[in-house]
Steps between C-alpha positions, in 0.01 A plus 500: 500500500460302821152467641492437877186288456664229287571288807195616692222268616229418243252731671738795474556423131124488445469842664771633267324361192167645613666837559625510141154405371340769718739764364417396143124518559536839671692631198226365271228664709671840478441483123160325515321650797158348422624141463294355784592132449866595540417699813337190642806295407721756672296478820521120488880510451547749784285288732691184409830676570365633829398149608839356403680774694279434801589129482870577456493737797341232716732213397838660419526857625862555387412398146195726516713801598757428228226463239319821599828692506634367169169566319454846656159410641542683832249771412245245372527272802330676790624296796 
């Protein structure tokens, strides 16, 4: 299957990788609700992704829009 982010800028690829990691940690936390170190890791991953998206929005808005659309992050990005 073709991924639209294969030729994306490095920042967009980093956002995609972080999104996959975030989904994996969220799935883990549904099973292990009291795993506080993983909760902390999830918060750190989400914050890192948020900062990268903020940078991408500031430097390359078209790439930002493509990334947010292709990763279905519209509801998570409140801007």
